[in-house]
N, C-alpha and C positions, 0 to 999 in steps of 0.2 A: 504494500500500500504506500502510495506517495502522499505526503501530508503537507498542507499549507498552514502556517501559523499567522494569525492576525494579532497585532498588539495596538492597543489604544491607551497611550500613556497620558494621563492628566496631571494636574498640578499636585494632587494628593492621592492618586489612585493609578493602578495599571490593570486594565482589563485585557483578557487574551482568550483566544479560541483556536481550536484545531479543526481543519476541514479535510476530508478525503478529496483529493484533487480529481475526482471523477466528474462526469457530466452533471450530476445532481448536487455537487459540492455538499456532501453530507457532513453535518456538524458532528464531530466525534467527541469533543470535550470542550469545556470552557471554565474559566475561573477569574478571580480578581484578587488584587492586593489593595486593601483600603487603608485610609487614614495615614498615608505616608507623610512623615515629618511632623505628625501631631504627637501630643504627649503620650497617648495610649497606642501608638502605631509604630511601625518600623521606620528607621531613617532611610534615606534614598539609596544608599549603598546596600543595606540589608535587603531592601525590596528588590533591587536588581539581582542580587544573589539568589533570592527566593524564586524569582522568575526563571533564572538560568537553571536552577535545580529542577524546577517543574518541567521545563522544556526537555532537559536531559532524561528525565524519568518517563515522561508521557509521550514524547514525540520521536526521539532520535532512535533509529535502528543502527545496525552496524554495516549497512550497505549490502548485506548478503541475505536479506530477508528474515533476519533474526530480530526479535522484538516486535513492537507494535507496528512499526512502519519506518519509513525514511523521510525525514524532514526535507522538503524540496525547496522551500522558499519562505520568506517572512514578509508580511505586509505591515507597514507602520502607518498609523494615522498621524500625519503631520498637520498641525492646525493651520500654519501659515506658510504659503508658498511664495509670498511676495509677488512682484510684478512679472516674474519670469515663468513660473511653473504653472502650466495650464493642463497638465496631464501627469499620470504616474510616471516615475522615473527610477531607474536602478540606482541605488545608493552606492557611491564610491567616495574616495577621499576628496575628489574635486567638488562633488555635489555637497558633501557634508561641510566643506569649507565655505561654500556659497551660502548654505543654509545657516551656518553659524553666524555669518555676517548679518543675517536677518533677525538675530535674537532681540535687538531693541524693539522690533515690531511685536514680538510675542514673548516677553521674558517669563511669563507664567508657565509656558508649555515647551517652547522650542528647545531650550538647553537640556531639559530632562529627556525629551524625545531623542535628541542626538546622542546623549551619553548612553542611553539604552541601546541604540543601534551600534555604537562602538563597542559596548560590552559584549553584545552578541557576536560581532565580527571577530573579537578577540577569542571568544570561546569556540566559535564555529567559523573559522576563517574562509572556508569554501562555500558557505551558505549564502545564496543570493538574497539581498534585501531590497525591497521596493518601497519608496515613499509614495503614499496616497494622500493628496492634499485636500484639506477641507475647503480651501478657497477656490479650487479648480472649477467647480460647477458654475461659479459666478464670474470667472475670469474675463469672459467676453460680453459682460453686460454692456448695454448702450453707454456711450461715453458720458452722457448727461447724468447717468446713475452712478458713475464712478467718481465724479468730481467732488472735491472739497473746496469750499469758498475761502481758500487761503491764498496768499501770494504765490504766484506760479513757480517761484524758485523751489518750493517744497515738493512740487510734483516730481522734479528731477531726483529728489531723495526717496521717491516711492510712496509719498503720502497720497493716498486715494482711498476710496471705499472699496473694500475687498469682499466682505460677506463671508460667512462661515456656515457650518452644518452642511457643507456641500455633499459629503458622502451620504448623509441621511437623505438629502433631497434627490440625489441620483437614484438611490434605492426606491424612494417613494414614487418617482416618475416611472421607474421600471414596473413596479407593482400596479400602479394605476393603469398602465397600458395592458398588463396581464388581466386585470379584473374588468376594466371597462372598455378596452379596445383602443386602437390607434387614434381614432377620431377624438376621444376624450383626452388622451395624452397630448394631442397636438392642439388642444383648445386653450382657453384662458383659465389658468389654474392658480390658485393661491394655496401654498403649502404652509401649514402652521406646525412647526416642531416646538412643542411646548413641554419642557422638562426643567431640570435644574438650570440648565442653559436653555434659553428660549429665543426663537427668531421666526420670522416669516419670510417667504420668498414668493415673488410674482413670476410666473412662468408662462410663456406663450410660444406655441410651436416647439415645445420641448426645450426652449432656451431661457435662461434666467434673464429677466428684464429688470428686476430690482430686488433688494432684500433689506431687512431691517437692521442687521448688524453692519458695521462700517469698517473703519480702519482697524478696530479691535473688536473682540467679542463682547465688550461691555456695552456697546451701543444698541439702540433699538428699544424693545419693550423691557419692562422690569423683569428680573429673574429671581431665582432663589435668594442670592446674595449680591447680585449685580444691579446697579441702579438703572440701567438703560439710559436713554437720552436725558441730558441735563442742560440747563442754561450754562454755557461756558463761563459766564461771569461769576458763577459760584466758586470757581477756583480762586479768583482774585479776592473775593469776599472772605473765604475761609483762611486764605493766607494772611489777610490783614487782621481778622478778628480772633483767630485761634492759632496763628503761626504755623498752619499746615504747610509742609513742604511737599514736593512732588511725590515722593515715595509714600508718605502718609496718606496723601489724597488717593493714590492708586489703591492702597489697602482699603480705604473707606468705600470707594465705589465698586470694588471687586468682591470684597468679603464681608462688608458690614451693612450693605444697603439692600435694595430690592424688597422682597417679601419679609426678610428678616428685619430690615431697618424700619419698615412701616409698621410691622406688628409688634416689634420689640420682644417677640417670644420664639418664633420658629421660622425657618426658611421653607418648611414643608407644607405644600398646599393642603394635604390631608389634615394636618393639625389645625390649620387655619379654618378650614370648612367646619371642623368639629367644634371650634370655639367661637365662631362668628356670632352665634345667637346671644352670647353673653359677654363678648369682648369687642368693643368698638374698634380697637386697633386691628384685630384680625379681620373684622368686617371691611374696614377700609382697604386693607392689603388685597383681599380677594376682589373687591369692587374695582380697585385701581388696575389690577392685572387684567381683568376681563374687559374693562373699558379700553385699555391701551391696545389689546389684541384686536378688538372690534374696530378701533380707529384705523389700525394698519390695514385690516382687510378692506375697509372702505377706500383708503388711499391707493391700495394696489389694484382694486377694481377700476379706479380712475386711470391708473397707469396702463392697465391692460385694455381699456376700452370696454369693460364689461367683465362678467364672471360666469364661467361654466361649471367649474368644480372647485370645491373647498375641501381640503384634506387636513384632518387632525392626526398628529403623531406625537411621539415622545411620551414620557411617563405621565404627564398631566393630560395631554391630548388624547392618549389612548385609554386612560383609566378614570378620568373625572367627568362623569356625565353632567354634574352641576356646572362646571366651568364651560363645557361645550354649549350647554343651553344658554348660559348668560352671555357668552360671546356672541351667539347668534341672535339674541334678542335685539330687535330693532333693525335687523338687516333684511327685512322682508322687501324693502324697496329695491334691493338687488336681486330678489328672487330666492333668498335663503329662507327656507322653512323646514324645521326638523320635526320628525315624528317623536313624541315624548317616549313612547314605549320602546321604540327602536333604540333611542338614545340611552335609555335606562339599561337596556340589555347589552349595550356596547356592540351593536350590530355593525357590520362593515359598511353598510349604507344606512344612514340615519335620517336622510331627508324624506319628506313626504312624497308619496307617489304623485307624479305629474308636476313636481316643482321645477322651476326653471334652472335651479342650481343643484347639482348633485353634491351632497355633503357626505364625506366618507371618513371612516376611521381606519387607518392603515398602520399596523405596527411596523416601526422602522427596524432595520437590521444593518447597521454600519459594518459589522464584521463580515457579513456575507458579501456585501458589495466590494469590500477590500479584497476578499479572497478571489472574487471574479476579476478584479483589476490586476492583481499580481499574476494570476494565471494567464491573463491576456498579454501582459508585458513579457513574460518569460516563456509562454507557450507550454506551461506545465499542466499536464493532465487534461481535464475537460474532454475526455475521450467519449 
C-alpha cells in the first residue's frame, strides 16, 4: 500500500491524516496534537517529535512490503503563499527559503509550518513534500478585490488582499459540483466557512471573485478569538491611551477578541448559545457574529450580481442550526428561504422547495483535498 500523509500545522495544534493513494483516497488514520506551547501542552519541539514518532509507527514501511505501507509523499497546508504561489509546489531548499522570507506576512503559522517540513526532511530525506497553499484559491481574484487603499509603494512589498481557507473552498466547490451538478458549481455561489477561523468567499464560474479575509486571516467577520475588521484608527487610539505596541495589538486582535472578547466568557459558539438567555454578553456575541455573516452574504451577492447557492461549512456552519437560521433571517429579498425542519436535522439541502437560492450544508475536508493535490503534483497512486 502506498500512503499519503497530510499535515495541517496551526499556531497551537498539528492535525494529520493518512490516505491510501488509490482512486478513492481512502482515509486510513488521523490524529492531532493540541495545545502546543500552552501550559498544559507540549512545547513545539516535543510536538514535532511526537508527530515524527507517529509517522514512523503508523505510516512508514521498509520498502519491501513489510509493515502497514510505504509513505509516498507528504502534503503540508501552508497558510500563506504570498504573491507568487498560485498552485501546489514541491518543497525544496529554494522554495523553503522563499517561503521563509514571507514569514512577516504570517508569523503565526508560517515559521512553524516550515520547521515541521524541515524536521520531516531530516528524518525522511527521500520523502517528497508538497506545499498546498490556503491563499491559492483566491490568487486570481479580480484586481479590484485584491487592492488595499495604501500608497502604491506597499504593493511592491506584496501588500494586497490574499484571502484564506482556500483548501476548504476548493473542496466545497468540488463537493457542490458532485451533489448539485456542473451548472450549480458554475453559478453564483457564496461559501461560508464558519469555524474557529471564519470567512466567506464569493465564487462565480468556479473562480473566486472576493473573500472576507484580506492581507491576514484576522480580517473579515469576527471569529472565535479574532476581531475581524476594525477601524484602523483604533491602533493609534490604543497606542496613545494604553501604550499598546504592535506586538501587543497583534495579540489583542488575534487571541483576545472576537466571540471571546465580546462575551468575556468563551470563544465557543456552543457555550454562547447555551448562555445567551441569561447572559447579555453572550447574546451580543452571537447576534454580532450572525449579523456580520449576513452582511457579507449581502455584499457578495452584490459583487456576484445575484445569488444561486449559499453553502455553510466549518464547525459552526455544519453543526449550528440556530446560527444558520439567524444568518438567513432577512435574506428573503435575495431568495434565501430555509426549511426549519431540514435545518434542524442538518440536512445537506436546507432551503425550501422551489426557493430561488439553494442553501446547502457541506462538511469540509481540507485533508482530502490536500491528498488529491499532492497526488496530482507527484503522480502518486490514484490508480
